[in-house]
N, C-alpha and C positions, 0 to 999 in steps of 0.2 A: 882502526881498521886493518892494518897489518897483520894483526894478531889473528883476525877472523879469516883472511885470505890465505893465512898459514894453515889455519885448520883445515878449512875446506881443500885446499891444495893437498894435504897429507892424505886426506879421504881419496880424491881421485887418485892421488899417487898408488894407495893401497889397491885399488880397481886395477890399475895398471901391472901391478905386480902378481896379481891373479892372473891375467891373462898370459903373462911373461913366464910365470912358472908353469902354468897348465902346458903352455906352448911347448917348454921344454920336457914336461911330463909324456907329451904326446910322441916327441922325437925321440926319447929313450925307448918307449914302447916300441915304436917304428923299428928302431934298430935291433931290439932284443929279437922282434919277431922274424928279422931276417939274418940271424945266424944261421944260415943254411936251412931254415924252414920257410916254406912256402905253403899258404893256405888258400882256399877257395870256400866261400860260403854262398849257397843256394837255397832258394825258398821253393816250398811245395806249393803249385799253382792250383791244387784243387780246392774247391769250395765245399768239400764234404767235411761233414763234422763228425767228432768221435773215431777216429782213424786210430788203429792201433798201429805197433811197430812194423809188421808184417806186411800192411798195405800201404804204411807209410814210404817203406822202401821202394814200392812199385809206382810210387807218385812221381810226376813230370816235375823236375826241379828247374827253375829259371833263375837267372840273375837277378841283383836287386833292382836294377833299372827296368826289367820287364815284369816284376812282381805287382800285381795290382792291390794297392793300398788299401785296407778294409775302413780307414776313417776312425771314428770314436764309437767303438762298440766291444763288448765283450766277446773275445775271440781266442780261437785256439790256432796255433801256427806249428807247422814241422820244417825244421831246418836240416840241411845236410852239410857236414864241414868235411872238405878233403884235406888231409895234410900230407905234404910230402916229406919223407924222411930225410934228415940231414946226413951230412957225409963226416962229421966231426964228433961221431959217438955220442950224441944225445939219446938218451934211453926213454926220456917222460917229458910231455909237454903239460902245461897248465892253459887250461880253457877258461878264460873269464867271461861271465854272462850277466849282463845288467840292463837296465838300472834294478837297484835293489827292491823296489816296489813291485816287482812282476810277481803275480799270485802263485804261479807253480811253474817248476822247471823239472823236465825229466831228461836226463843225459843217458844216452845210450852208446856202449862201448863194446866191440865184439873181442873178447878176450878167450882163451882155453876153448874155442869151438863152441862159445855160446855167447848171448848178448847179455851185457850186466847193465843193470839200471841204477843211476845214482839221483838223488832227489835234493831240489832247492826250490826256493820262493817263499813267500811271506805267510802263505796259510798253512807250512808245515810247522807243526809246534814244536818239535824236536831242536834243541839248541844246536847240535852239529849240523843242522840242515839249514841255519840261518845265514851261512855265508860269510864273506869277509865284509869288511866295511865299504858300502857303496857297490857291491856286485855279489856274486857266486862263483866260487873258484873249483873246478873240477880237475883233478889230476888224470890224467891217461897215460898208458904205455905207448911207445912209439915203435912201429915196425920198419926196420930199414929196407926189407926187401920189396916192399910194394906202398901203394898210396894207402893212408890210413883214412877209414871213413867212419866219423861219427854223426849220430842222430841226436837231435834236440828237439824235444817238444815244449813249448811255452804257452802257458795260458795268461791273458792280461785282462785288467779289468775295465779297460777302457781306450786310453792312447796306447797305440800300438808300436811306440818307439823303442827299440832295443839295440843292445849291441852285443857282439861276440868277438873277443880279443884272443890271439892266440900267441903263447911264448915259450922258450925252452924253460924246462924246469931240472934244478932250482936256476933262477935268474941271476944275473950279478946285480941288477938294480932293476925290479921287475916293474910290469903294469901296475900292481897292487902298491908298492911303495910309492911310486909316482903320484898314484890317484890319491892316496892318502895324504901327501904332502900338498896336492893342490885343494883337495877337500878341507885340510887344516887351514890353509890360507883364506880360503872361501869363509869359512866360518869364522876365523878371527877377524877378517875386515868387516864382515856384517855385525859383529860382536862389538867391534871398536865402533861403528856407526850408531849402534843402539847405546853404547855407554856415552857417547858424545851427546846424543839426544837427552837421556837422562841428567847429564851434568848441565845441559843448557835449560832444561825445564826447572831444574832446581834453582838455578841462578835467575831465570827469567821465565815464571810460569804462565804458558800460555795455551790455548785450547789445541792448536794444531800441533805443537811440539808434544804435548801431552798423549794425543792420539798417534802420533807418529811411534812413539815408544810401545805402546800396544802392538802396533803393526810389526814393528821390527822384531818384537820379543815373538809374535807368530811366526815370521819369517825364519828365526833361528831354528825354532822347534820343527819347521818344515822341513830344513836340511838335514836335522838331527834324525827324525823319523824317517825320512825319505832316503837316507843312506845307512839305515840300521844302527845307528850310534846308541838308540835308546833301548831297543829289543834285543840287541847283541848281550846286555849283560842282566837280562832279567830272566826269572825262572822260566821254564817251559809254558806254563800255563798263562803267560801274559802276552801270548804271541799275537793275539787280537789287536796289540797297541799299534802296530804297523799296520794291520790289516783294515782298520777304521780311522785311525787317529790322523793317520798322514792326509788321506782325503778330507776329512773333517777340516783340517787345518788350511787345505787349499781353497776350500770353501769359503771358511773365515776370513783367511787372509784378504781374498777379493772385497767381502764386505766391508773390512777394516779401511780399505782403500778408498771405497765409497765413503765412508765415515770422515776420513780425513779431508776428502774433497768437499764436503759439505762444511767443514769447519772453515774454510777459507771464505765461505760466503755468508757465515753466521753474522758478521757485524753489517752486513748490506741487506736490502730487501730483495731478495731473490724471486724470481718468478713462482707463481704457485705450482705449475707443473714440475718445477725441479724438485720441490719438497715431495710430491707425489712419485717421481722417478727414483728419488733415494730410496723413499719406503718399498717401492716395488723391487729395488735391488736388495733390500734386507730380506723381504719374502723369499725374494728367488734364492739367495744363501740359504735361508732356514730350509727351504724345499730341497734343496741339494745336500743339506746334511742329512735330512730325513731320509732321502734316497740313498745316501751311501750307507745308512744303519740297515737299508731293506736290501741291499747287497745289489742296487742298481746304479753303479758307479759310473756306468757309461752314460747314462741320461744325466746323472748329476754333472759329470764333466763337460757334457753339450751345454747345460746351462749356464755353468760358471764361464765357459769360453764366449759365450753369447754376451755374458755380464762384462767379461773383460775387453772385449771389442767395443761394445757400445756405450760404455759408461763414459770414458774420456770424451767421446764426441758430444754426447748431453752435458758433460761438465763445461767443455769449452763452449758450447751454445749458450748455457746458463750464464758464464761468465761475460759472454758478450752481450747478453740481453740485460744484465742486472745493474740498475742505475746507481750511481754514487762512487764507482770506483775510477781511480784516475786511468787516464789512458795508458800511462806507462805501466802501471800494476797490471791492468786488462791485458796489454800485450803479452807481458811476460806470463801470466797465468795461462793464457792461450795457447801459447808457443810451447811451455812446458807439457800440457796435456797433450797437444799433438805428438810433439817427440816421442813421450810415453807411448801414445795409442802405435806409433810406427816400430816402436820396438817390440811392442805386443803382437803386433800382426807378423812381425819378422819371426818370433818366437813360435807362435802357432803354426806358419807356415814351414817352419823347421821340424818340428814335431810330426807334421802330417805329410811333409814331402819324402818322396821317395828317392830324390835325385841328389839329396845333401848327405855328406858323411856324417856318421853318427858321432864323432869327434867333435866336428863343428856344430852340431846341435847341441851337446853338452857346454860348450863355450858360450854359444847364444843364450842359454837358458841361464847361466851363471851371470853372464853380463846384463841379462834383464832384471835380476835380483837386485843388482846397484842401480840402475836407471830409475827407477820409482824413487826410493830414498835421497839420491843425490839430488835429483831434481826438486823434491819437496825441500830438502834444506837449502838448494840455491835459492828456491823462491821465498822461503823465509828469510835468507840473508838479505836479498834484494829488498823484499819489503821493510825489514827492520832499517835496511839503509834509507830508504826513502822516508820512513816514519821519523828517523833521525833528523833528516833534512827538513821535513814538516815540522819538527819539534822546534828545531832552531829558527826556523822562520816565524812560528808562533810566538816563541818567545822573545824574539826581537820585536814583533808587532805589540805583543804584551806589554814589553818596555816601553814602547812608543806611546802605546794608550795609556800607561801609567803616569809618563812623564806629563802627557797631554792633560789628563784627569786631574794630577796635581796642581798643573798650572791653572786650569780652569776654577778649580776648587779655590786657590789663591786668590783668582781675581773676582770670585764670587764672594769670598770674606771680605777681601777690600771694596766690593760694591755694597755689601751689606754694612760696612762700617760706614761708608761715606753717605748713604742713605740715612742711616740713624744720625749721623752728625748733621745733615742738612735738614732733617726733620726738626731736631732739636734745635739748630740755629734759628729755624724759620719759627718754631713754636715761641721762642721768648720773645721777639719783637711783637708777635700777634698779641700775646698775651699782654705785653705793654700798651700795644694801641687799645685793646679792649678796655683797660683798666682806665686809660685816658679818656676814652668815649664815656664810661661811665661817670668820671669826674665831671666832664663836659655837660651831660645831661643833667648831673643835679645842679650846676650853675645856672640852668635855663629855667625860667620860671614858667614860661607858655610852653605846655607839652605840646601844642598842635602848631607849633612854628615850623617853617620850613626847615630850619637848622637841626631841630630835634628829628625830624623825619630823615633829614640826610645822615645824621649819627645813628639812627636805627638801621639804614641800608647799610651803613658801613658795618654795623656789629653783625648783620646777617651774613654778610662776605665774609668776614673773618671766620663766623662759625662754619661755613661752606668750606673755606679753605682749610681749617683746621680739620673738618671731617675727611677731606679730601688727603690730607696729611696723615691720619690715623690709618685710612685706607692702603696708603703708599707703605706705611709702617707695616701693617698686617701682611699685605703682599709679599714684602722682602723677607718677613719671617717665615711665611708658607714655602717660598722659593727656596730658601736655603733648608727647609726640612728639620728647623730647630723647634717648631712649634711642639709642645707635649701636650697629649692628651689627658684630661681629669675626668675620668669616667663616674658619673653620679646617676640615679635612679630618677627619671625625669617622667612626671604624668603629663602625657601631651596635651591635653585639654587645659588643665590648670596653667602650664606653661603658657600655651598660645593665648590665653585671657590676661596672662601678666604682661606680655609682649604687646598685645592690641591696647592696652590701658596706656601704654607708653607713646602711643602714635599720636601726631597732633591732629588728625582729622579721624579718631577712633570711631565717630558716629558712622562713618562710611563703611566701617568694616563688620562683617557679618560672620560669626562662628556657627558653623552647623556643628551642634554637639553630639557625640557618638558613645558616650559611656567612657570610663575611665581605663585609658591605654596607658601603660607604663613601659619604657625602655631605658635602657642603660645607654648613655651617651654622656658627651661633654655639653653641658646647658649653655656654656659661654659662647662657644664656636656655632652651636645650633641658633642661638639667639642673634648672631650676626647674620646667619642665613636667612633666617625669617625676616628680621629688619630690613635686610637688602630686598628682598622679595616685596615686600609690603611698600617699601620706600618707592620702589620701582612702579607698583600698580597705582599708588595714590597719584603720583606724579605724571604718568601717561595714559591713565584711564579717563573716560569721558568725566566732564565736570559733574560732580555731585553723584554719580553713579555709584552703587553699592559692589563691594568687593567682597566675593564668598570665599570663606576659608572652612576646609572641611578635612577630616581625618579618616582613611580608607585603610583597612588592614589587608595585606595580601598574603593567603595562605599557600603555603608551599608544602610537598611532600618530603623532598630530600635535602632540605635546607632550613635555617631558621625562620620564623616569620618575619615579615617586613612591614613598615607602615608607610603610607604616602600621605605628606602634608599638601594638599592640593589648594592653590590659588587663583581663583578666577576673577578676570575683571574686563570689562567691556572698553574697546578702543575703537577708533577711526581706523578703516581697513588701509588707509593711507600711511597710517603710522605703524603698521605691522612689521616687525624687524625681520632681518635676513636669518633664518634658522642655522645657516652654516658658519655666521660670523657673531652670532649672538653672545656667545660666552669667550669670546676672545678679548684679550686686553684692548682696552680704549677704543673698543668699538661703539660707536653711537649713530642711530638713525639720521640720515641727512636733515629731516625735518625738526630732531630734537635738539639740534645745535644751540638753538637760543634758548633752552632750558638748562638750567645750571647742572651740572654732573661731571664725572670724572671718566666714565666709561671702563671702572674698574670693578663696579659692584658685583655683576654677573660673573665675571672672571675669579673674584674672590669666593663666590657662593659654589662655583664648580670645583675650586681647589678644596675648599673646606668639606665639601661633600667627599670627595674622594679620600680625604683625612679620615673621615668619621666611616669609611667603609660604605658609603653610600652614593647617591647619585641624583642629577638634577636634569630634567628632561622639558622639552617646550612643545606644547601642541596648540594649534590653533584652529579655530573655527570661523565662520563669518561673523564679523561684529565681536568676537571675544577671544581671548588667549587664556592659555592655563600653563602654570608652573607646577610640575610634579617633584616634590622633594622627597627622595626615597630614602629612609633610614631603616637600620635593621636593628634587631632586638639584642 
């Protein structure tokens, strides 16, 4: 547990280091700007498109707070930068313009009695115009005798957030160096989280961690392309990598976060509308990528921002409505997605707001890069912890069940041995008594005497007791599930004929023949079933009534054919048994208690049918009952 806490703590500490280092970089940049240099940036308030430098110079320029933000749209913007000359002999200044993914930058400097144009931006193919890592730097001369005025024309593909930094050139520790340090820490920390996700997945593969690896890889590529680290080292004809790949990755990144969220609910039965919303999110992602390829980046960014804002809300709602999630996990997941949504709202507001400084916007965007992965890792860690607790509880319960099962098995074995021993001990005296009765009968010359009749009644009682003991032994064997099935081919019609011939009142039994029907079953067990049913029918049906026996074939389409042995006998309606208790052990109808019986016959029939993969059911009509013995082929 402490190892995991240390790992997550290390990741969180890395995020804090980023913020601290970026803060230091910002402070250093401000110091360099104030080495005798003061600058003021103003914005052209005109909505006219296609202004050239001459007309831009006559534009009305306003401060940032008064500048009307244009929202998410492809736009052109003119800036005027006024720089006061320092008194310490600095002859040149560096003007840094970013972010790197600005489409086109035109920097104008008045030198040698004319305006000179310098070019930057990702749509320019020349390597020397791709700028530094994270921004574009323009070196300009500084005139000490007057205010220096420079003009900048920016073209963006959607979001209009940008920054302009001014510092003395060459700097002691300039803005570019600090920015590269902050960017290096940012990439390093994100890569550390990605590496941690990969190692965790290799040690314990799971769907959420696997998808997180894809999302983190996409995030690393977003940072690399968004800051020019990829295209900076390619030949000039590969400039389109930043022109399209960056925006494609931005779109794909949001689709991957939706994919991760879906993985959290995969083990549960989420609402149907949630699957539809996820598919809709994937469709929006695909449409946005197509729009980027068609150079409609502003529309694509609008769709992605809509998806960024709305998806966490739908995800939290789906978590709240999905059954089977424990309360603790549900609260954690909902809280995590709501926190993520707050940070996403904050990032969007920072990008579109005109009241926030550009440095702060950069830090918020970098912080947002960490919020999603850290929240997901936190959710996974908490889920794993809860899973371990549940596993521990389940293991304890399983151990308890195992001990209980072993104890019950031991008791069942002891009962089986006891029952077998009692049956054996009872059968021996009964056999001796039966032999003694036979000897006494031989010594009596008068077969019609009262003594002979008593001996006959005793002999019948012994046979009944012997039958009950056999049933008890069979019941004990079935309940212990030690009875083995011996399958043989059985012709049902011939089989029923043989069973009927063994019955004492076979003249009352009528078999309705229906051709040769052969099945594969245990003949001995099926004999016990049929004999018990016939014995009950002969015992409880009306005196001298005929008992019908027939075999019916049940044809099915998706399973093997089945056969029913149907035994029908007439009874007095007052003797009709209770269907809910008929197949219970020791059940006997109150009016049947004067008739010899144990109440085990139908219970044994039910258990043997189950063992033979069949069934027994009972139906009743006025004046008659039917027993349906179902056997499969």
